[in-house]
N, C-alpha and C positions, 0 to 999 in steps of 0.2 A: 529187768523183767523177773518176776517172781512166779513160783509155781502156784497154781490155784487149786482149791478143792472143789469138786463138783459132785452134786447129788446124782446118784444113779438109780434111785428108787423114788416113787411118788411121795413117800412119807418124809423124804429128806434125811433119813437116818444112815443110809449107806453112802459113804462119800469116798471118792478116789482122788488122788493127787495127779494133776496134769502138769508136767514140767514145761517150762518155757524154753525157748531157744537160747536166750542169754544165760539163764541158769545152767543149762546143759553145757554151753561153751565155757563158762566160768569154772564149772566143776572139773572140766577136763583140761584146763589151761594151767600153765605154771604161774600166771599172773592175771589179775582181773582185766577184762577188756577195756580199751579206751573208748571214749565217746565216739570217735570216728569209726572204730571197729563195730560198735553197737549199731550205729546208723547204717553201715554197709550191710550188716546182717539183715536188718529190717528192710532195707531197699531190695536186697536179694529175695527175701521172702515175699514181698509185695510183687516183684517182677515174676517170680516163679509160681507162687501159690495164690496171689490175689490179696485183697485188703486185710488189714489187721486193725487193732484198736489201740487207742491212746487215752489214758486217764490223766487229767491235768487240773490244777487249781484255776478257778475262774474268778475274775474280778468284774465289777460293774461294767467297765468299758468294753469287755468282750461281748456283752449282750447287745451292744450298739454297733457291732462290726457291720460294715457294708461291702467293702472291697479291698483289694490289695493284700499285703502281708500284714497280719495282726502282730504288732509288737507291744508288749506290756508297756504302758505309759501312764503316768510316770513310774519309773522303776523304784523310786523311794517309797518305803513303807508298803511294798507289794504284799508281804506276808500278812499285814494287818488289814488289807482290803479284800482278802479271799472270802468269797461268799459261799462257795460250795465246790466240790470236785465234780468233774463232768467227764463223760466218756464219749468219744467220737470214733468214726471209722476212717483210718488213713488209707488213701487211695493213690498217693504219689508224693513227690518231693521236688524241690527246686532250690535255687540259690538266688539271692538278691544282694545288694550292696552291703547289707548287714550280716549276711551269711546264709546258713542252711534254714530251710523251712519245710514243713510237711503240708501236703494238700489233703484236706479231710472233708467228710460229709457230716454235717451236724443233724441232730434230731429235731431241730426247731422248725423244720418245714422249709418249703421253697421260697417263702416270703422273706426269710432271714438271709443275710449275707449275699453272696453271689449265687442266687438260685439254690440256697441250701449248702453250698460248697464254700470253703474258706481256706486260706493259707495261714499257717501259724509259725512264727519264729519261736523256737523253744529254747534258745540260748539262756535266757533268764530262768525259765520254768524248770529246766533240768536240775537246778539246785534244789528244787522242792519235791523231788521224788516222783517224776513222771513214771508211769507204768505203761509199758508196751506189752500187749497181750498177743504175742505170736506163739501159739502153742505147738509143741512137738507132737506130731501125729505119726 
């Protein structure tokens, strides 16, 4: 999670930096957080404060998701198949036989996925710089 700059005037000239939770903890820690620690912080934020966002790379097969936990398949040449980066709202989490997943709401509408909701395994995607936007307020 990285800090973001946000416009605070209509012209977009005055910008402020909004630190993220993960950057805050990494700056105050003796060593960088582990993946499990980052996931636990995000889970706590969702539980206490509500949804957060996730930016991730999308391949063609994601567009055809219908149900279950989305796992990138095939994993080979994943980085060559990325068509764009997408942002969704994370509302929960879970575990399946392959591991951890986030539950999220997509902006594609209720006709996509499971009434607009989906589950995504991020174990492969985390190597590609996922961005979790849980801002410190």
